[in-house]
ROSE-4610 file (N, C-alpha, C; in Angstrom, 1 decimal, always signed):
// ROSE-4610
residu = [X/X/X/X/X/X/X/X/X/X/X/X/X/X/X/X/X/X/X/X/X/X/X/X/X/X/X/X/X/X/X/X/X/X/X/X/X/X/X/X/X/X/X/X/X/X/X/X/X/X/X/X/X/X/X/X/X/X/X/X/X/X/X/X/X/X/X/X/X/X/X/X/X/X/X/X/X/X/X/X/X/X/X/X/X/X/X/X/X/X/X/X/X/X/X/X/X/X/X/X/X/X/X/X/X/X/X/X/X/X/X/X/X/X/X/X/X/X/X/X/X/X/X/X/X/X/X/X/X/X/X/X/X/X/X/X/X/X/X/X/X/X/X/X/X/X/X/X/X/X/X/X/X/X/X/X/X/X/X/X/X/X/X/X/X/X/X/X/X/X/X/X/X/X/X/X/X/X/X/X/X/X/X/X/X/X/X/X/X/X/X/X/X/X/X/X/X/X/X/X/X/X/X/X/X/X/X/X/X/X/X/X/X/X/X/X/X/X/X/X/X/X/X/X/X/X/X/X/X/X/X/X/X/X/X/X/X/X/X/X/X/X/X/X/X/X/X/X/X/X/X/X/X/X/X/X/X/X/X/X/X/X/X/X/X/X/X/X/X/X/X/X/X/X/X/X/X/X/X/X/X/X/X/X/X/X/X/X/X/X/X/X/X/X/X/X/X/X/X/X/X/X/X/X/X/X/X/X/X/X/X/X/X/X/X/X/X/X/X/X/X/X/X/X/X/X/X/X/X/X/X/X/X/X/X/X/X/X/X/X/X/X/X/X/X/X/X/X/X/X/X/X/X/X/X/X/X/X/X/X/X/X/X/X/X/X/X/X/X/X/X/X/X/X/X/X/X/X/X/X/X/X/X/X/X/X/X/X/X/X/X/X/X/X/X/X/X/X/X/X/X/X/X/X/X/X/X/X/X/X/X/X/X/X/X/X/X/X/X/X/X/X/X/X/X/X/X/X/X/X/X/X/X/X/X/X/X/X/X/X/X/X/X/X/X/X/X/X/X/X/X/X/X/X/X/X/X/X/X/X/X/X/X/X/X/X/X/X/X/X/X/X/X/X/X/X/X/X/X/X/X/X/X/X/X/X/X/X/X/X/X/X/X/X/X/X/X/X/X/X/X/X/X/X/X/X/X/X/X/X/X/X/X/X/X/X/X/X/X/X/X/X/X/X/X/X/X/X/X/X/X/X/X/X/X/X/X/X/X/X/X/X/X/X/X/X/X/X/X/X/X/X/X/X/X/X/X/X/X/X/X/X/X/X/X/X/X/X/X/X/X/X/X/X/X/X/X/X/X/X/X/X/X/X/X/X/X/X/X/X/X/X/X/X/X/X/X/X/X/X/X/X/X/X/X/X/X/X/X/X/X/X/X/X/X/X/X/X/X/X/X/X/X/X/X/X/X/X/X/X/X/X/X/X/X/X/X/X/X/X/X/X/X/X/X/X/X/X/X/X/X/X/X/X/X/X/X/X/X/X]
num = [1/1/1/2/2/2/3/3/3/4/4/4/5/5/5/6/6/6/7/7/7/8/8/8/9/9/9/10/10/10/11/11/11/12/12/12/13/13/13/14/14/14/15/15/15/16/16/16/17/17/17/18/18/18/19/19/19/20/20/20/21/21/21/22/22/22/23/23/23/24/24/24/25/25/25/26/26/26/27/27/27/28/28/28/29/29/29/30/30/30/31/31/31/32/32/32/33/33/33/34/34/34/35/35/35/36/36/36/37/37/37/38/38/38/39/39/39/40/40/40/41/41/41/42/42/42/43/43/43/44/44/44/45/45/45/46/46/46/47/47/47/48/48/48/49/49/49/50/50/50/51/51/51/52/52/52/53/53/53/54/54/54/55/55/55/56/56/56/57/57/57/58/58/58/59/59/59/60/60/60/61/61/61/62/62/62/63/63/63/64/64/64/65/65/65/66/66/66/67/67/67/68/68/68/69/69/69/70/70/70/71/71/71/72/72/72/73/73/73/74/74/74/75/75/75/76/76/76/77/77/77/78/78/78/79/79/79/80/80/80/81/81/81/82/82/82/83/83/83/84/84/84/85/85/85/86/86/86/87/87/87/88/88/88/89/89/89/90/90/90/91/91/91/92/92/92/93/93/93/94/94/94/95/95/95/96/96/96/97/97/97/98/98/98/99/99/99/100/100/100/101/101/101/102/102/102/103/103/103/104/104/104/105/105/105/106/106/106/107/107/107/108/108/108/109/109/109/110/110/110/111/111/111/112/112/112/113/113/113/114/114/114/115/115/115/116/116/116/117/117/117/118/118/118/119/119/119/120/120/120/121/121/121/122/122/122/123/123/123/124/124/124/125/125/125/126/126/126/127/127/127/128/128/128/129/129/129/130/130/130/131/131/131/132/132/132/133/133/133/134/134/134/135/135/135/136/136/136/137/137/137/138/138/138/139/139/139/140/140/140/141/141/141/142/142/142/143/143/143/144/144/144/145/145/145/146/146/146/147/147/147/148/148/148/149/149/149/150/150/150/151/151/151/152/152/152/153/153/153/154/154/154/155/155/155/156/156/156/157/157/157/158/158/158/159/159/159/160/160/160/161/161/161/162/162/162/163/163/163/164/164/164/165/165/165/166/166/166/167/167/167/168/168/168/169/169/169/170/170/170/171/171/171/172/172/172/173/173/173/174/174/174/175/175/175/176/176/176/177/177/177/178/178/178/179/179/179/180/180/180/181/181/181/182/182/182/183/183/183/184/184/184/185/185/185/186/186/186/187/187/187/188/188/188/189/189/189/190/190/190/191/191/191/192/192/192/193/193/193/194/194/194/195/195/195/196/196/196/197/197/197/198/198/198/199/199/199/200/200/200/201/201/201/202/202/202/203/203/203/204/204/204/205/205/205/206/206/206/207/207/207/208/208/208/209/209/209/210/210/210/211/211/211/212/212/212/213/213/213/214/214/214/215/215/215/216/216/216/217/217/217/218/218/218/219/219/219/220/220/220]
x = [+71.9/+70.6/+69.9/+69.1/+68.2/+67.5/+66.9/+65.9/+67.2/+68.5/+69.4/+69.8/+69.5/+69.9/+68.8/+69.1/+68.0/+67.8/+66.8/+66.7/+66.4/+67.0/+66.6/+65.0/+63.8/+62.4/+62.9/+62.7/+63.1/+62.1/+62.4/+61.8/+60.2/+60.1/+59.0/+57.9/+58.3/+57.4/+56.7/+57.7/+57.4/+56.7/+56.8/+56.0/+54.3/+54.5/+52.9/+52.4/+53.0/+52.3/+51.9/+51.7/+50.8/+49.5/+48.6/+46.9/+46.1/+45.1/+44.2/+44.0/+43.3/+42.7/+41.9/+40.8/+40.0/+40.5/+41.5/+42.1/+43.1/+43.7/+44.9/+44.1/+43.0/+42.3/+42.0/+41.9/+41.8/+42.7/+43.9/+45.1/+45.7/+44.6/+44.5/+44.3/+43.4/+43.1/+44.3/+44.7/+46.0/+47.2/+47.1/+48.5/+49.4/+48.8/+49.7/+50.3/+49.7/+50.0/+51.0/+50.7/+51.6/+52.8/+52.8/+54.0/+54.9/+54.4/+55.2/+55.9/+54.9/+55.1/+56.1/+55.8/+56.7/+58.0/+57.8/+59.2/+60.5/+59.9/+60.6/+61.3/+60.7/+61.1/+61.9/+61.7/+62.8/+63.3/+63.0/+63.6/+63.4/+62.5/+62.0/+60.7/+60.8/+59.3/+58.7/+57.4/+56.2/+55.4/+55.7/+54.9/+53.1/+52.7/+51.4/+50.7/+51.8/+51.4/+51.1/+51.7/+51.9/+50.7/+50.2/+49.4/+50.4/+51.3/+52.4/+53.6/+53.7/+54.6/+56.0/+57.3/+58.5/+59.0/+59.0/+59.5/+60.7/+61.9/+63.2/+62.3/+63.1/+62.5/+62.5/+63.9/+63.8/+63.0/+62.6/+61.7/+60.4/+59.9/+58.7/+58.2/+59.3/+58.9/+58.6/+59.5/+59.3/+57.8/+57.6/+56.2/+55.1/+55.3/+54.2/+54.2/+55.4/+55.7/+55.2/+55.4/+55.3/+54.6/+54.2/+53.4/+51.8/+51.5/+50.3/+49.8/+50.3/+49.4/+49.0/+49.2/+48.9/+47.6/+47.2/+45.9/+44.8/+45.5/+44.8/+45.0/+45.9/+46.2/+47.5/+47.2/+48.1/+48.1/+47.0/+47.0/+46.0/+45.8/+44.8/+43.6/+43.1/+41.6/+41.4/+42.5/+42.2/+42.7/+43.1/+43.3/+42.0/+41.4/+40.4/+39.2/+39.0/+38.0/+38.3/+39.7/+39.8/+39.5/+39.8/+39.6/+38.2/+37.6/+36.0/+35.3/+35.5/+34.7/+35.1/+36.5/+36.8/+36.2/+36.0/+35.3/+33.8/+33.0/+31.7/+31.5/+32.4/+32.2/+32.7/+33.3/+33.9/+33.2/+33.2/+32.5/+32.6/+31.6/+32.1/+31.1/+30.4/+29.7/+30.1/+30.6/+31.2/+32.3/+32.3/+33.2/+34.0/+35.3/+36.2/+36.1/+36.6/+36.2/+36.6/+35.9/+36.5/+37.7/+38.3/+39.8/+40.8/+40.0/+41.3/+41.4/+40.1/+40.1/+41.4/+41.8/+43.2/+44.0/+44.5/+45.6/+45.7/+44.7/+44.4/+44.9/+44.3/+44.7/+46.3/+46.9/+48.3/+49.0/+48.6/+49.2/+49.5/+48.1/+48.2/+49.0/+49.1/+49.9/+51.3/+51.7/+53.1/+53.4/+52.6/+53.2/+53.4/+52.1/+52.4/+53.5/+53.6/+54.8/+56.0/+56.1/+57.4/+57.8/+56.6/+56.7/+56.6/+56.6/+56.4/+54.9/+53.8/+52.6/+51.8/+50.6/+49.6/+48.6/+48.7/+47.4/+46.1/+45.8/+44.5/+43.4/+43.6/+42.3/+42.3/+43.4/+43.4/+42.6/+43.0/+42.1/+41.1/+40.5/+39.1/+38.3/+38.9/+38.5/+38.5/+39.5/+39.3/+38.3/+38.0/+36.8/+35.6/+35.5/+33.8/+34.1/+35.2/+35.0/+35.5/+34.7/+35.0/+34.9/+34.5/+34.4/+35.7/+36.0/+37.2/+37.3/+36.4/+35.9/+37.4/+37.7/+38.9/+40.3/+40.1/+41.3/+41.6/+40.8/+40.4/+40.5/+40.0/+39.8/+41.2/+42.0/+43.4/+44.5/+44.4/+45.1/+44.8/+43.4/+43.1/+43.8/+43.6/+44.3/+45.8/+46.6/+47.8/+47.9/+46.9/+47.1/+46.5/+45.7/+45.3/+46.5/+47.2/+48.5/+49.5/+49.7/+50.7/+50.3/+48.9/+48.6/+48.6/+48.5/+48.4/+49.7/+50.4/+52.1/+52.8/+52.1/+52.6/+52.0/+51.3/+50.5/+49.4/+48.6/+47.5/+46.1/+46.2/+45.1/+45.3/+44.4/+44.8/+44.5/+44.9/+45.0/+43.3/+42.5/+41.0/+40.5/+41.0/+40.3/+41.0/+42.4/+42.8/+42.1/+41.8/+41.0/+39.5/+38.9/+37.4/+37.5/+38.4/+38.3/+38.7/+39.6/+40.1/+38.8/+38.0/+36.8/+35.7/+35.7/+34.8/+35.3/+36.6/+37.0/+36.6/+37.1/+36.8/+35.5/+34.5/+33.3/+32.6/+33.3/+33.0/+33.5/+34.7/+35.4/+34.7/+34.0/+33.4/+32.0/+31.3/+30.0/+30.1/+31.3/+31.4/+32.2/+33.2/+34.0/+33.9/+34.1/+33.9/+35.1/+36.2/+37.6/+38.8/+39.9/+40.9/+41.5/+41.1/+41.5/+40.5/+39.2/+38.3/+38.5/+38.9/+39.5/+40.8/+41.7/+42.8/+42.7/+41.9/+41.5/+40.8/+40.1/+39.2/+40.2/+41.4/+42.1/+43.1/+43.5/+44.1/+43.4/+42.3/+41.2/+41.4/+41.2/+41.3/+42.9/+43.7/+45.0/+45.4/+44.9/+44.9/+44.2/+42.9/+42.0/+42.5/+43.1/+43.8/+44.9/+45.6/+47.0/+48.1/+48.0/+48.8/+50.0/+51.1/+52.2/+52.8/+52.0/+52.6/+52.5/+51.4/+50.9/+51.1/+51.8/+52.2/+53.0/+53.4/+54.1/+53.1/+51.9/+50.9/+50.5/+50.3/+50.1/+51.1/+52.2/+53.5/+53.6/+53.3/+53.2/+52.2/+50.8/+49.8/+50.3/+50.9/+51.3/+52.2/+53.2/+54.3/+53.5/+52.6/+52.0/+51.1/+50.4/+49.8/+50.6/+51.9/+53.0/+53.3/+53.3/+53.7/+52.8/+52.7/+52.2/+51.7/+52.8/+52.3/+51.8/+51.6/+50.8/+49.4/+49.1/+47.7/+46.7/+47.3/+46.0/+45.7/+46.7/+46.7/+45.9/+46.2/+45.8/+44.3/+43.7/+42.3/+41.8/+40.8/+39.8/+38.9/+38.6/+37.8/+36.2/+35.9/+34.5/+34.9/+34.3/+34.5/+33.5]
y = [-5.7/-5.1/-4.5/-3.9/-2.7/-3.6/-4.6/-5.4/-6.0/-6.1/-6.7/-5.7/-4.4/-3.3/-2.6/-1.9/-1.0/+0.1/+0.9/+1.9/+3.1/+4.5/+5.5/+6.6/+6.2/+6.6/+8.3/+9.2/+10.4/+11.0/+12.3/+12.9/+13.2/+13.6/+14.0/+12.9/+11.9/+10.6/+10.4/+10.8/+10.6/+11.8/+12.9/+13.8/+13.7/+13.4/+13.1/+12.2/+11.3/+9.8/+10.1/+11.2/+11.8/+11.9/+11.3/+11.7/+11.5/+12.1/+12.2/+11.0/+10.5/+8.9/+8.6/+9.4/+9.2/+8.5/+9.1/+8.7/+7.4/+7.9/+6.6/+5.4/+5.2/+3.8/+3.3/+3.9/+3.1/+2.2/+2.8/+1.9/+0.6/+0.2/-1.2/-2.0/-1.5/-2.6/-2.7/-3.9/-4.1/-3.9/-3.6/-3.4/-4.6/-5.5/-7.0/-7.2/-7.3/-7.5/-6.3/-5.1/-3.9/-4.1/-4.5/-4.5/-5.7/-6.8/-7.8/-7.7/-7.4/-7.3/-6.2/-5.0/-3.6/-3.5/-4.5/-4.5/-5.3/-6.4/-6.9/-6.1/-4.9/-3.7/-2.9/-2.7/-1.4/-1.9/-3.2/-3.6/-2.5/-1.9/-0.7/-1.2/-1.1/-1.6/-0.5/-0.6/+0.6/+0.8/+0.2/+0.2/+0.1/-0.4/-0.4/+0.9/+1.7/+3.3/+4.1/+3.6/+4.3/+4.5/+5.4/+5.4/+5.6/+6.6/+6.6/+5.9/+4.9/+3.9/+4.5/+3.9/+4.5/+3.6/+4.2/+3.3/+4.0/+3.4/+4.0/+4.3/+5.1/+5.0/+3.8/+3.1/+1.7/+1.1/+1.0/-0.3/-0.1/+1.1/+1.7/+1.3/+1.6/+1.1/-0.4/-1.2/-2.6/-3.0/-2.6/-2.6/-2.2/-1.3/-0.8/-1.9/-2.0/-2.8/-4.3/-5.0/-6.6/-7.1/-6.3/-6.6/-6.1/-4.8/-4.4/-5.0/-5.0/-5.5/-7.2/-7.6/-9.2/-9.0/-7.7/-7.2/-6.7/-6.5/-5.8/-4.1/-3.5/-2.3/-1.9/-0.8/-0.3/+1.1/+1.7/+3.4/+3.6/+4.9/+5.6/+5.1/+4.9/+4.5/+3.1/+2.2/+0.6/+0.7/+1.4/+1.2/+1.5/+2.4/+2.6/+1.6/+1.4/+0.3/-0.9/-1.3/-2.6/-2.8/-1.6/-1.8/-1.7/-0.6/-0.9/-2.0/-2.5/-3.6/-4.6/-5.0/-5.6/-6.0/-4.6/-4.4/-4.7/-4.5/-4.9/-5.9/-6.9/-8.3/-9.3/-8.7/-9.7/-10.6/-11.8/-12.7/-12.8/-12.6/-12.6/-13.9/-14.8/-15.8/-17.2/-17.3/-18.7/-19.1/-20.5/-21.0/-21.9/-22.0/-23.2/-24.5/-25.0/-26.4/-26.9/-28.3/-28.6/-29.2/-29.8/-30.2/-29.2/-28.1/-26.9/-26.4/-26.8/-26.0/-26.4/-27.8/-28.0/-27.5/-27.3/-26.6/-25.2/-24.4/-23.0/-23.2/-24.2/-24.5/-24.6/-25.5/-25.6/-24.7/-23.5/-22.4/-21.6/-21.3/-20.3/-20.7/-22.4/-22.6/-22.6/-23.0/-23.0/-21.5/-20.7/-19.0/-18.7/-18.7/-18.2/-18.8/-20.0/-20.7/-20.2/-20.0/-19.4/-18.1/-17.1/-15.7/-15.5/-16.8/-16.4/-15.7/-16.1/-15.5/-16.6/-16.1/-17.2/-17.2/-18.7/-18.9/-19.0/-19.0/-19.0/-18.5/-17.2/-16.3/-16.6/-16.7/-16.7/-18.3/-19.5/-20.7/-20.6/-19.8/-19.6/-19.0/-17.9/-17.4/-18.6/-19.3/-20.2/-21.1/-21.5/-22.6/-21.8/-20.4/-19.9/-19.7/-18.8/-18.1/-19.3/-19.6/-20.5/-19.5/-18.7/-17.7/-17.1/-16.7/-15.8/-14.5/-13.9/-12.6/-11.5/-11.7/-10.7/-11.0/-12.0/-12.5/-11.0/-10.9/-10.0/-8.4/-8.2/-7.0/-6.4/-7.4/-7.4/-7.0/-8.0/-7.7/-6.1/-6.0/-4.6/-3.4/-3.7/-2.7/-2.1/-3.2/-3.1/-2.5/-3.2/-2.7/-1.2/-0.6/+0.7/+1.6/+1.4/+2.0/+1.9/+0.8/+0.8/+1.5/+1.8/+2.5/+4.0/+4.3/+5.9/+6.0/+5.2/+5.8/+5.9/+5.3/+5.2/+6.2/+7.3/+8.0/+7.8/+6.3/+5.7/+6.3/+6.5/+7.2/+8.2/+9.0/+10.8/+10.0/+11.2/+10.7/+10.3/+11.4/+11.3/+9.7/+9.3/+8.1/+7.0/+7.1/+5.8/+6.2/+7.3/+7.1/+6.6/+6.9/+6.4/+4.8/+4.3/+3.1/+2.4/+2.8/+2.1/+2.3/+3.4/+3.5/+2.5/+2.3/+1.2/+0.0/-0.3/-1.8/-2.0/-0.7/-0.7/-1.0/-0.4/-0.7/-2.1/-2.7/-4.2/-4.9/-4.7/-5.4/-5.3/-4.0/-3.9/-4.7/-4.8/-5.7/-6.9/-7.5/-8.8/-9.6/-8.8/-9.4/-8.6/-9.3/-8.6/-8.3/-8.7/-8.1/-8.5/-8.2/-8.5/-9.7/-10.6/-11.9/-12.8/-12.2/-13.1/-12.5/-11.3/-10.5/-11.5/-11.7/-12.3/-13.8/-14.4/-15.6/-16.0/-15.2/-15.0/-14.9/-14.2/-14.0/-15.2/-15.9/-17.3/-18.5/-18.2/-19.4/-19.3/-17.9/-17.4/-18.2/-17.8/-18.1/-19.7/-20.4/-21.5/-22.3/-21.9/-22.1/-22.0/-21.5/-21.0/-21.5/-22.1/-22.3/-21.7/-20.5/-19.6/-19.1/-19.0/-18.3/-16.8/-16.6/-14.9/-14.2/-14.2/-13.5/-14.2/-15.2/-16.1/-15.5/-14.5/-14.0/-12.7/-12.4/-11.7/-12.1/-13.4/-13.8/-13.6/-14.0/-13.6/-11.8/-11.1/-9.7/-9.4/-10.3/-9.6/-10.2/-11.2/-11.7/-10.8/-10.3/-9.3/-8.0/-7.5/-5.9/-6.3/-7.2/-7.6/-7.6/-7.9/-7.7/-6.6/-5.8/-4.3/-3.4/-2.9/-2.0/-0.7/-0.3/+0.8/+0.8/-0.6/-0.7/-0.2/-0.1/+0.4/-0.6/-2.0/-2.7/-2.7/-2.6/-2.3/-0.9/-0.3/+1.3/+1.6/+1.0/+0.9/-0.4/-0.6/-1.9/-1.8/-3.0/-3.1/-2.5/-3.1/-2.4/-2.0/-0.7/-0.1/-0.7]
z = [-5.4/-5.5/-4.6/-4.9/-4.1/-2.9/-3.4/-2.2/-1.1/-1.5/-0.3/+0.4/+0.4/+1.6/+1.9/+3.4/+3.7/+3.0/+2.9/+2.2/+3.5/+3.2/+4.2/+3.2/+4.0/+3.6/+3.6/+2.5/+2.3/+3.7/+4.1/+4.9/+4.7/+3.2/+3.1/+3.2/+2.8/+2.9/+4.4/+5.3/+6.6/+7.1/+6.7/+7.2/+6.4/+4.9/+4.5/+5.3/+5.6/+6.4/+7.8/+8.3/+9.2/+9.2/+9.5/+9.7/+11.0/+10.6/+11.9/+12.2/+13.4/+13.8/+13.0/+12.2/+11.3/+10.3/+9.7/+8.6/+8.8/+9.8/+10.3/+10.5/+11.0/+11.3/+9.9/+9.0/+7.8/+7.3/+7.6/+7.1/+7.8/+8.9/+9.2/+8.2/+7.2/+6.2/+5.4/+5.1/+4.4/+4.9/+6.3/+7.2/+7.3/+7.3/+7.3/+6.0/+4.9/+3.7/+3.5/+3.7/+3.4/+4.1/+5.4/+6.1/+5.6/+5.2/+4.7/+3.6/+2.7/+0.9/+0.9/+1.6/+1.1/+1.9/+3.1/+3.7/+2.9/+2.0/+1.1/-0.1/-0.4/-1.2/-0.6/+0.7/+1.2/+2.4/+3.0/+4.6/+5.4/+5.3/+6.5/+7.3/+8.4/+9.0/+9.1/+9.4/+9.5/+8.6/+7.6/+6.3/+6.6/+7.7/+8.1/+8.3/+8.7/+9.0/+8.0/+6.7/+5.6/+4.4/+4.1/+2.6/+1.7/+1.6/+0.6/+0.7/-0.1/+0.4/-0.8/-0.4/-1.1/-1.9/-3.3/-4.5/-5.1/-5.1/-5.7/-7.1/-8.3/-9.3/-10.4/-10.0/-11.1/-10.4/-8.9/-8.4/-8.7/-8.6/-9.1/-10.6/-11.4/-12.8/-13.1/-12.2/-12.4/-11.8/-10.7/-10.0/-11.2/-11.7/-12.8/-14.2/-14.2/-15.8/-15.5/-14.2/-14.4/-12.9/-12.1/-11.0/-11.4/-11.5/-11.2/-12.8/-13.8/-14.8/-14.9/-13.5/-13.8/-13.1/-12.4/-12.3/-13.1/-14.2/-15.3/-15.2/-14.2/-13.9/-15.0/-15.8/-16.5/-16.5/-16.0/-16.0/-14.8/-15.0/-13.6/-14.0/-15.1/-15.5/-15.0/-15.3/-15.2/-13.6/-13.1/-11.8/-10.8/-11.1/-10.4/-10.7/-12.0/-12.3/-11.9/-11.7/-11.3/-9.7/-9.1/-7.8/-7.2/-8.2/-7.9/-8.2/-9.3/-9.5/-8.4/-8.0/-7.1/-5.8/-5.4/-4.1/-4.2/-5.2/-5.5/-5.7/-6.2/-6.5/-5.4/-4.3/-3.4/-2.6/-2.4/-2.0/-0.5/+0.5/+1.6/+2.4/+1.7/+2.2/+2.2/+1.0/+0.6/+1.5/+1.7/+2.7/+2.0/+2.8/+2.4/+2.4/+1.5/+1.9/+3.2/+3.6/+4.9/+4.9/+3.8/+4.0/+4.1/+4.0/+4.6/+5.9/+6.3/+7.8/+8.8/+8.6/+9.5/+9.1/+7.8/+7.0/+7.8/+7.8/+8.6/+10.0/+10.8/+12.0/+12.3/+11.4/+11.3/+11.2/+10.2/+9.6/+11.0/+11.7/+12.7/+13.8/+14.2/+15.3/+15.2/+14.0/+13.6/+13.2/+13.0/+13.0/+14.3/+15.3/+16.6/+17.4/+17.1/+18.0/+17.5/+16.2/+15.7/+16.4/+16.4/+16.8/+18.3/+19.0/+20.5/+20.8/+20.3/+20.6/+20.8/+21.6/+22.2/+21.3/+20.6/+19.5/+19.7/+21.1/+21.5/+20.9/+21.0/+20.1/+18.6/+18.3/+16.8/+16.2/+17.3/+17.0/+17.4/+18.2/+18.8/+17.3/+16.7/+15.7/+14.4/+14.3/+13.3/+13.7/+14.7/+14.9/+14.5/+14.3/+13.9/+12.4/+12.1/+10.8/+9.6/+8.9/+7.7/+6.1/+6.2/+4.9/+4.5/+3.6/+3.0/+2.3/+2.7/+1.9/+2.6/+3.6/+4.0/+2.9/+2.4/+1.7/+0.6/-0.1/-1.2/-0.3/+0.8/+1.5/+1.9/+2.4/+2.9/+1.7/+0.5/-0.7/-1.2/-1.2/-1.6/-1.0/+0.2/+1.3/+0.6/+0.1/-0.1/-1.7/-2.5/-4.0/-3.8/-3.4/-3.1/-2.8/-2.1/-1.4/-2.4/-3.1/-4.3/-5.5/-5.6/-6.8/-6.5/-5.0/-4.9/-5.0/-4.4/-4.4/-5.6/-7.0/-8.1/-9.0/-8.2/-9.0/-9.8/-9.6/-10.3/-9.8/-8.5/-7.8/-7.2/-6.9/-6.5/-4.5/-4.0/-2.4/-1.8/-2.4/-2.0/-2.5/-3.8/-4.1/-3.1/-3.2/-2.0/-0.9/-0.1/+1.1/+1.0/+0.0/-0.3/-0.4/-1.2/-1.3/+0.1/+0.8/+2.2/+3.0/+2.6/+3.6/+3.4/+2.1/+1.5/+2.0/+2.3/+2.6/+4.0/+4.8/+6.4/+6.7/+6.0/+6.3/+5.8/+4.9/+4.7/+5.7/+6.2/+7.2/+8.6/+8.9/+10.0/+9.9/+9.1/+8.3/+8.7/+8.6/+8.1/+9.3/+10.0/+11.1/+12.4/+13.5/+15.1/+15.5/+14.8/+15.6/+14.4/+14.8/+13.8/+13.8/+14.7/+14.6/+13.8/+14.0/+13.0/+11.4/+11.5/+9.9/+9.2/+10.2/+9.4/+9.3/+10.4/+9.9/+8.3/+8.1/+7.1/+5.9/+6.2/+5.3/+4.9/+5.8/+5.9/+5.4/+5.5/+4.9/+3.4/+2.7/+1.3/+0.9/+1.7/+1.2/+1.3/+2.2/+2.3/+1.3/+0.9/+0.0/-1.6/-1.4/-3.0/-3.4/-2.2/-2.2/-2.6/-2.4/-2.6/-1.6/-1.8/-1.1/-1.2/-2.0/-2.5/-1.4/-0.5/+0.6/+2.0/+1.9/+3.1/+4.5/+4.2/+5.3/+5.8/+5.7/+5.7/+7.4/+7.6/+9.1/+10.0/+9.3/+10.2/+10.7/+9.7/+10.0/+10.9/+10.8/+11.7/+13.2/+13.2/+14.6/+15.3/+14.3/+14.8/+15.1/+14.4/+14.5/+15.8/+16.2/+17.2/+18.5/+18.5/+19.6/+19.8/+18.6/+18.7/+19.3/+20.4/+21.2/+20.3/+19.5/+18.5/+17.2/+16.8/+15.6/+15.6/+14.4/+14.0/+14.6/+14.5/+14.8/+16.6/+17.2/+18.4/+18.9/+18.1/+18.2/+18.0/+16.9/+16.4/+16.5/+17.0/+17.4/+15.9/+15.3/+14.0/+14.5/+15.9/+16.2/+17.7/+18.1/+19.2/+20.2]
């Protein structure tokens, strides 16, 4: 099966995914989810730096047929409408139920210890961030990449959406640790494991000096 072997990304994808700093920084949004989810598809690291993801024809067809329709996306029009409305209605102020706070702390501690990463700053963020708005920001960052890669969004539409998401992240979070804790709050509150490796990828990217999350701060 395709998902069990490494895939060589065509050179044209590598050449395309070279951007100015002004654009590249926007790819921080969704970088952790993209890194973990697309790695499942391709077994290739570095998706956090890509706007255009590589899908072999058969794999792209499956994403179009089975995954995107779960969001109500079936064509270019619905892709734009779904993402636009999702950005507009995202809830940045509701907080997770108190009972989930301990689950968030456990998830952070477990992930950091497994990946040999000091959890102190993430735990400090968890002590103050109880909202879950970044859960949708981060997922949308990945969804925008997928829709663009499958020709459901133009490149300009993709950048415009990512810029809106970046602006929302800057408005609501002081740094990437606060942002990812808000993501984990949403994940734990909803009880979903579909994005469970996003925190793992976040920690791994923070350990990688070349990752976008280290290259660009959320607030300068």
